[in-house]
N, C-alpha and C positions, 0 to 999 in steps of 0.2 A: 596552241596559239591563243592568245588572250582575246576575248571578245571585245567588240567595239560598239559603244553606244552612240547613236547618231545625235542625241540631244545634249550630251555632256561628255567632255573629254578632258583628260589631264594634259597639261602642257608643261614643258620645262623652259627655264630661262636660258637663252643662247648667250653664254658668256663671251664667246668669240665675237658675236655681233655687238655686244656692249663695248668691248675693248676696241673694236674697229671704229665704232661711232666716236669714242673718246679720241682715238688717234686721228680721225678725220678732222676733228675740231681742235686739235692740239694748239693751233696758232691762236685761236681765240682764248683758250684756257690759259696758255702761257702769258698772253698779253694781259689778261685780267689779273693773273697772279702777280706779274711784275708790277702792274699799276698799284694793286693793293699793298704790295711789299714796300714800294716807294712811299706811298701815303702813310703807311704805318710807321716807317722810319722817320719821316718828316714830322708826323704828329707826335711821336714819342719824344723827339728832341725838342719840340715846341712846348711840351708840358713842363711846368715848373717842378723841379725835383723836390722830393720830400725824403727826410732822413728818419730812421727809426733806431732807437737804442733801448736797452732793457737792463733791469737790475733784478736781483733775486734775494729774497728774505727766507730764512729758516725759522719757523715757528717752533720754539722749544722752551720749557721752563728754565729760567735763569736763576741760579743760586745767588742770594744777596751777600754782600760783603758786610758782615756785622761789625760795627765799630765798638760795641760795648762788650758783648759776650764772646765774640770771636768764633762762634760755632754756628753752624747752619741749623736748619729746621730738622727736627728729629725724624719726621716722616717725609719721604720723597714725594714730590708732586707728580700726578699722573700725566702722561704724554697727551697732547691735544688730539682729539678725534677728528673725524671728517667734518662734523658740524661746526666744531670750533674753528677749523681752518676756513670753512666757507664763511663763517661770521667775520673772520679777520679780512677776508677778501672784500666783503661788503663794507667793512670799516675803512679800508684803503680807498674805496670809491665814494665815501661819504662827502656830503656837500661842505661840511665844516672843514674837513682836511683840505679839500680842493681850494676853498676860499683862502685858507692860510697860505698854501703854496702859491696861489695866484698873487696874493698881496706881497709875499716875500720876493717873488721874481718880477713883480710889476708887469704882469701879463696884460693888464688893461691898456698899457701904452703901445702894445703891438697890434698892428692891423690884422695880423693873422688870426687873432683870437676875437676880433670884433669886426668881421667884414661887413656886417649890416650897418655899421656907422656911416658908410658911404655907399648907399644902395645904387644899383645900376638903373639905367633907363627902363630896362625890361621889368625889373622889380617894381619900379614906380608905376609902370603901366598895369601890372597885375594887381597891385594894391589899389589903384584908382578904380578899377572895374570890379573890385571885390573878389578876385580870383585867388588872392593870397593875403594873409594877415600882415599887418604892418609890423616889421621886425623892430622898429624903433619904439614900439609901445612897451617892450620889455626893458627892465632896468639894465644898464650897462654891465653890472656885476653878473646878472643872470645870463646875459648873452655870452660873457666870457666863460662862465661855468659850462654852458651848453657846448661851446666850441671845444673846451678842455675835455669834456667827456667823450666827444667824438674822436679825439686823438688819443685817448687813454685806453689801455687794455690791461686789466688785472685778472690773473688766472691762477689756478692751482695746478702745479705740475703733477701729472698723473702718478699715482701710487707713491706719494711723498708728502712731506709737510712743508714743502717749499712753495712760496708764492712768487710769481713773476710779475714784474711791472714793466709794460712796454709803453713808449710814448713816441708819437710821430710828429715831426715839425719840419718846416722848411729851413730852419736854422739848426745845423748839426750840433752846435754848442748847447742850444736850448733843449734839443732832443735828449742829451745826456744829463743836463742839469735838472730837469723835471723829475725823473725817477729818483735821483739821489736826494733831491729836496723832499720828495714824498716819503722816502724812508726815514729821513731825519725827523720830519714832523710826526710821522707815525710812532717812532720810538720815543720821541719826546712826550707825546700824548699818553702812551702806555706807561712810561716812567712816572709822569705827573699824576696819572690816575692811581698808581700804586702809592705815591707819596701822600696824596689826599686821603686814600684809604687808611694808611698807617697813622696819619695825624688824627683822623676821626677816631680810630681805634684807641689811640693813647688817651685822648680826652675822655672817652667813654669809660675806659678801664680805670682811670684815676678815681673817678667818682664811685664806680662799683667796688673797687678795692677798699676804699674808705668805709663804705657801708658794710662790706663783708667782714672787715676786722671787728666792728662793733657787734655784728651778729655772732661771730665765733666766740668772742669774749662772753657774751650773754649766755650762749648755749653751754659753754664749759662751766660757767658759774652755776647754772641750774643743775647740772649733773652733780657737782660737788655738794650743793645744798641738799639735794634729794638723797644722795648716798649717806650723808651725815644724819639726816632726820630719820631715815629708815634703818639705820644701823647696818648698812651694807658695806662692810669693810672689804676691800679688795686685797688679796694676797698674791703676791708674785706677778709675773708678767702675764699669766693667763686671766687676770682680773676676776678670779673666783672669790666668792664670799666666805666669811668666817664660818658661818653655820654649815655651809657646804663642805668646807675643809674638815670640820669636826665630824660630820656625817661620814665622810670618806674614811677618816682614821678609825672611827669606832667600827665601821663595817670591816675594815681590814683586821682589827684586833679580834672581833667576834669570830671571823673565819679562822684566825690562828688558834684561839682558845678551843673552838670546836674540833679542830684537828688534833690538838694535844689530848683532849678528853677521849676522843675516839681511839687514839693511839694507845693511851694508858689502859683503857678498858680492854682493848684487843690483846695487848701484851699480857695483862693479868690473867685473862681467860685462857690464853694459850699456855701460860706457865702452870696454872692449876691442872689443865688437862694433861700436860706432860708428866707432872708429878704423880697424878692419879694413875696414869697408864704405866708408870715406871720407866718412862723414857728418859734419856739423858737430856739434861737442861743446859749443858755446857755451851751449846751453840746459840742460845737465846741472848739477845743483846742486853736485856736487863740483868741477867746473871753475870754476863761478862763484865758489866760495869760495877758489880758489887765487890768491894775490896775484901770484906769478911769472908765471902764465899771463895774468893780467889786464894786467901790465906789458908782456908781449910782444904782447898784443893791441893795446895802445895804440900801441906802436912800429910794429906792422904797419899800423895805421891811418894813422900819419904818413907812412910810406913810400908807401903807396898814394896819399895825397894829393899827395906830391911827384911821383910818376910821372904822376898825372893832370894835374898842373899843367904839367910839362915836355913832356908829349906834345903839347901845343898848339904848341910852338916847336921841339922836336927830333924827329928821326926815331927809329925803334926801334933802329937800329944805332949810335946815338950812344953813346960810351963812358959818359957820365953815366947814360943810360937803362939800359944794361947793368949798371952798378954798382948802381943802385937795385933792379933786378930781382933781382940776386944777393943783395942784403941781404934782400929780401922772401922769397926762397926759404929763406935761412938762418933767418929768424925763424919761418917755418912749421915747419921741422924742429925748432926749439927748442920750439915749442908742442906738437908731437906728442910730443917727448921728455918734456916736462913732464906731458903727459896720461898717458903711460905710467907716470911716477913716481907720479902721483895714484892710478892703478889699483893700483900696487904698495903704496902706502900704505894703500889700502882693504883689500887682501888682508892686510896686517899687522894692521889693526884687527880684521878678522874672525878672524884666528888668535888674537889676544889675547882677544877675546870668547869664543872657543871654549875657551881655557884657563880663563878665568874661569867659564864655564858648568860645566866639569868640576869645578872646585873647589866651586862652589856646590852641585852635585848631591851631592858627598861630604858637605858640611856638612848638607845637607837630610836625607840618609839618617840621619846621626847624630842629628839633632834629632828625627826621626820616632821613632826608638827611644826617645829620652828622653821624648818626649811620650806615647808609649804607656804607658810606666811611670808618668808623671805622671797620665794619665787614670785609671788604676786607683786611684791615691791620691786623686784628686778625687772618685771615687764615695763613698768614706767621708767625705770632707770635706763634700760636698753633703748627705749624710744628716744629719750633725751640724748643718749650717747650717739645714736645714729644721726640725729639732727646735727649734733655738734661735729661729727665726723664729716658729714656731707658739706657743711659750711666750710670746714677746714680745707677739704679737698678742692672745693670751688675757689677758695681764696688762693690756694697754691697754683691752680691752673691759671687764674687771672694774673697772678704775679709773674708766672713764666711768660704768658702772652704779652704782658706789659713790657717786660724786659726785651722781648723779641721785637715788638713794634717800636719801642724807643730806639733800638739800635738801627732801625731802617729810616729814621727821620732825616738822615743825611741825604743830600741830593744824589750822590753816586752809590748809595747803599741799596737802591731799588731799581736795578736794570730792567729794561723792557723784556718781555718774553719773546724776543725776536733777535736773530743774529744775521748780520749782513754777510752773505757768502759771495756776492758778486755785485760790484758797483757798475753803474752805467758809464761807458766811455764814449767819447765823441766819435761818431761813425765817419768813415772816410768816403764811402760810396753811398749813393742814394738808394733807398729801398724801393722807390717808385719814381719815374718809370724805368723799367729794365728795357733799354732800347733794343738790344740784340734779341732777347727772348720774345719780346712783343712782335718784332719784325718777323722772326722765324715762325712764330705761331700764326700770325695773320697770313703769312705767305702760304704756309702749309694748309691752313684752314680754307683759304680761297681755292687752292689747287684741288683739295679734296671735295669741297662743296661744288665746284664747277664740274668735276668729273661725275659726282653723284647726280647733279642736275641733268647732265647729258644722258646718263644711264636711265634716270627716271623718265626722261622724255622718250627714250627708245622703248622702255617698258610700256608706258601709257599708249604709245602709238601702235604697239603690237609687233613692231619689227624685230624685237628681241625675244619673241616667244616661239617655241617649236613644239611639236607633238612630244609626248612623254618619251624620253630616252633618245630623242633625235641626236645624231652625231654632229658635233660642232665642225663647221668647215675648216679645213686646214689652210693656213695662210701660205701661199706659194708665190714665189717670185715670177714675174712675167716671162723672163727668158727660159727658166726651167719648165714652166707650164707649156709654153709653145713648143719647146723641143720634145717634151713628152707627148704632146698631141700629135706632132708630125710623126714621131716614132710609132705611135699607136695606129695612125692612119695608114702607114706604109708597111706595117708588118704583114707577114704571109697570112693568107686566109686560113682559118681553122677548119679542119676537115670534118665534114658531116655529110653523109650520103644525101644526094640531092632529092631522092625520092622520099626521104623521111623527114625532111626539114620543112615545116610550115612557114609560109611567108609572114604570117601573123599568128600570134597565139590565139587570137579569136577564131581562127579557122579550124582549130582543133575542137572536135565535139566533146562535150562534157562527159559523155558516157562511152567513149571509144575505149577499146581494150588497150592495156599497157603493152608497149613495145620495148625493145631493148633501148638502153640509154643512147641517145643521139649525141653526136659530136656537134660542136658549134658550126653554124653555117658559114659559108665563105662570105666575107664582107669586102666590099669595094674599098679601095684606098681613098682616103680623104685628101684632097689636094693640099699641099703645104702652104701655098699662098692663096689668098682669097680676095679678089678685087671687090671694091665697094659696089654694092648693088644699087641699081638705078632707083631713084625715088619715084615709085608709082603706087597705085592703089592696091596692088597685090604684094607689096614689099613687106619685109618683116616689121618695119616701123609702123606701116599703115595698119597691118593686122593687130599689132600691139595697141595702137591708139584705139582701134575699134573695140577690142576686148576690155580695155580699161574704161572706155566711155560707157559700154553696156553693162559694166560691173559683172562680167561673166565669172561664175564660180567654177564651172567644169566645162572643159573643151576636149573633144576627141579629134585627133589628127590622123588623117588617112594619107598614106604615101604610096600611090600606085606604082611609082618608079623604084620603090625600095629605099636603099640607104641614102640616096640623094635627098629624097623628101624628108627622111628622118633627120638629116643634118639641118634642114631648114627648121624643123620643129625644135631642135636643140637651140638654134640661134634665136628663135622666138622666146623660148623659156629664159634664156640669158638676158634678152632685151627687157622682158618684163621684170626680172629680178633687179636689173640695173636701175629701173625706174622706181624701185622701192616697194614693189609688190612681192609679197611672199608667195613664191611659186614653187610647185613640185611637179616633176615630170615622171610619169609611170611608164616604164619600158615594157610594152606588150608586143614588141617585134620579135620575129624569129631569129634575126641576125644579131640582135643585141647591139646594134649600132649606137643608140643613145648611151648605153652603158659604157661602151668603150670610149666615147667622146667626153663623158662627164665624170665618171667614177675615178677616184684617186688610184685605185688598183683593181685588178680583176678578182673574180671569184667572190664578190661580196654577196651576202644573202639578199634576196629580192622578192619579187612578187610570186615567183613559183614556190619559193621556200615558205612564204606566208600562206599560200593556198594549201600546201601539203601539211602545214603545221610544224615544220622543222625549225622555224625561227619565230621569235616574237615580233609583234607589230613594230615596236620601237627599233628593233635591230635591223629592220629592212629599209630604213630611211637614212640616206647618206648625203653629204654635201657635194655640190658641184666643185670641181677643182679649179674652175676659172671664173666663178661668179658666186653670188649669194643664193642662187637657186639650190633646191634639193632634188634628189633623184631616188626613185625606187627602182633598182636595177632589175634585169631579167631574173637573176637568181641562178642557183646551181641545182635545183631539184629537177626531176624528170618532168618534161613539159606536158606530156599526155596525162601523166598521173595528176599533175597540178591542175590541169584544166577540167578534171572531174569536179572540182569545186568552183567552177567559173560562175556559178550562180551567186557566189559571195562577192564577186568583183564590184558589183554596183554598191554594195554595202561599204566596201573598203574605200571606194572613190568618194562616196558621200561623207564618210568619216574624215577623210583628208580635207574635204571642202570646209568642214567646220573649223579647221585649224589654219589652213592656207587661204590666201586671197584668190588663188587660181590653181586648179588641178588640171594639168595638161597630160592627157593620155595619148601616147604615141602608139597607134595600132598597126603601123606598117601597111602593107597592101591588103588590108582587110576588106571584106565585102560588107554590104549593107546589113545582111542578116546577122553577122557577128557583132557589128556595132549596135544594132537594135537590141541584141541580147544584153549588152552592157549598159546601154542608155535607154531608160524606160520612160522618159518624159521629155517634153519639149523645152525644158529649161536649159538644156545642154547645147552648146555650139558645136558644129561639125566643121573642121578645117580640112580642106583638101590641099595637101602640100605636094605640089608638082613643079619641079624646076623648069621643065619645058613641056607644058601640057599640050596635047593634041586635041583638036576640037572634037573629033569623033569619039576618042577615048573619054574625054571630059564629059561629053553629052551622055554617053552610056552610064558613066558613074553617077551623074546627077539624076538620071532617070531611075537608076536602081535605088538611090536613097529616097527619091520622091515616092517610089512604091512602098518603101519601108516607113514612110511618114515624116520624112525630113525634107522640107521645101526649100530652106535657105541654107546654102553652103558657103563657107568663107574660103576663098582661093588664096593660097600662099605660094607665090612663085618666086623662087630664088634660083636664078639660072646657074649661077656659080656660087660656091661657098663663100660666105662673107669674110671680110678681113678680120684680123684679131681684135682691132679696136671695136668692130661692130659686134663681135662675140663677147666683148667685155672680159678679155683675158687679163684681168687686173689681179 
C-alpha cells in the first residue's frame, strides 16, 4: 500500500464531474452559442465584400529575335537564382511601378484608394486631440500608394522561379485589372531597360570600333617596318625567319654527311678485315654493288663449271685442267684486288664526307651567330605582333557585339525576361467575408470556450478534483438506481456467525488473533419507500447545515441501532454532496450497510484491503451510485487481520480530509473507546445517528463519550428512511 503524506497529496481531475457541470449548464451554453452564431452571421453579411484575383509570372531568360544576324547569342544565359527572383519581387512592389499602374487605371478617382479624403467624425476627433496624425497632410498620390500597397501581395512561389501577384479590391473587375496591368508595366519596363542598354552599347561600340581600327592599322604597320629593317623575313605559315630556316637545313645536311662518313668508314674497315681473314666478301653490300666484281664472280663460276665438267673425263695433271685452275686463281686475285679498290673507294668517300662535314660545321657556326642576332630582333618583332594580334581580336569582338546590339534595337527584338503563365480573371465570389465559415467558426469557438469556461470554474472551485486514482462516478438513470437500491435492501441477509461478527470494525482489537474468515453479517432490509422527514433540529438537513456552518472536516457517526442509523449517515453524506461539498464516507461498520447502499457493485476493495496492504489507496475510493459523494467500502479482506493496522486509520482519515471538504466515518454501534482510538483530537465532530433514540440509552452513550473526552455530540434522528429526492437519487 502506498504511503500517504498529510501535507501534500496528488489529485486527479474528475472528468465526469467536468462533463456533468457542462451538461447542467447546457442551456446557457447553447443560448450563448446561438446568439454568437446569429451575430456572426449578421455581422458577416453586413461587411462590404472584397474580391481577390491573382496572376503569375515566370522569370526566365528570353532569347531575342535578331533582325540582322538571325542568330542568337553564342553563349546561353544562366537561369535566375533565388536572389534574382527576390529582386524581381521587390521591383514589382516599387513605387515607380505602382505610380504608373495607378495613373493608368486612374485609381485616384476611386474612394477605395483614398478613404482619408473624407475623414469621419472619429478621425477628426482623434486628430483634434493629437491622438492621430492628420491623414490629409500626405499628398493624394502618396495616400493612393499606401492604400495600393495594403491591397497588394507579391510573393515567390516556393521552389520555383514563378512570382505571384495578388490584389484585393471591392470591385471584382479592378481586382483582376490591377495584376494584369502590373505585369504589362513590369514587362514594358524590363523590355525598355534592355532597349536602352542596347542603344547605349551601340553608341559606345561605334566610337570604340573606329579607334580600334586605327590602332590595328598602326600596329600592323609597325610590325612590317620592323621586320623589314631587321631583315627578318618570314617563310611559310609558321612565320619562321630566313636565318632560322638556313640553320635548320645546314643542321639536317650535317647530320646526313656525318652518317654517310660513318657508314663508309665502317664498311671499308669491315671489308679489309674480311679480306685479311680470308672470309667471303660476297655478302657485303659494297661488294654486291660493284659491277666489276660481279663480272669476275660470273667468270669464276663458269670456270668452276668447266673444271667440274672436265674432271669427270680428265685427270688433275691434264694440261687443260691445269690451265683452267690457273685461270681460276687469276680471277680470284682480280676479285681480291677489286675488293681492295672498293675499300679504297670507301675510304675516299669517308674523306670527302669528312671534308664536307668540316665545311658544314663552319657554315653552321656562322649561321648560329647570325641567328643569335636575329633572335634579339625577333623579341621586339614578337612584341609588336602580340600587340597587333590583341588589337585585332578586340576589334573582332567589338564588331560581333556591335552587330548583336544593332540587331536588338528593334522594339520587339528585346523581350523582357519574364513570361506570363497565368493572367488574372474577374472573381465571381468574394474572398472576404466568408459568411458560412465565419458563422461556423464563431459558433464552434463560442461553444468550446463556454464549455472550457465552465470546466475551468469547476477546476478552480475544486469540485472537479479527486484523490489520485479516484474512480469517476457512473452516471445512472433515476429509475434504474432506485430499482437497484430496493433490490439491495430486500435481498437475503448474508450468513455470518453471529458470535464472530463485530457490530463495528472499531470493536475489533488491533492485536487480536486471526480467526477464520467470517461471512458477511445479516443486514436489515431498507424500506422501498421513504417518507419525507419532518423538519426539526435533528434532521438530516439541520445536521448538514451545522456541519457546513462549522466547516467541519472530519465527522464520526455512531449508530447504536445498527443499520437504521447507518442509513441516516448515508442520507447525510448525500445531502452534503448535493450541496456541492466534496464528501467521502468511510464504512467502518460490521454489516457493510453503507457499502450496499452506495457502491455500484459488491466486492469492491475498501478500508480492510487498504489496511492489509492488498489494495492501493486510490483503488479503495469509489463513487456513490446515487450522488456526487464518494465511499470507501468495507472491503474484502479479513476484518480481524485488517484491524491489526487500526493505528493507521487516523492517518488515512487525515489524508482524506486534505482532499475532501468533509470525511464522514460511519462506525456503526461503536463504543467510545473505539472512536477515541480513531479520533485523537477535539477537532472532529461526533454524530449520534439514532432514528428512535431512547432517553436512557442516549444518556448512557453521551456519558460514555464524555468520559472519553467528547463533550458535544450531534444528534441525527431519522425515524424512517428518507425519500429518494431527499437522498438525491439523481
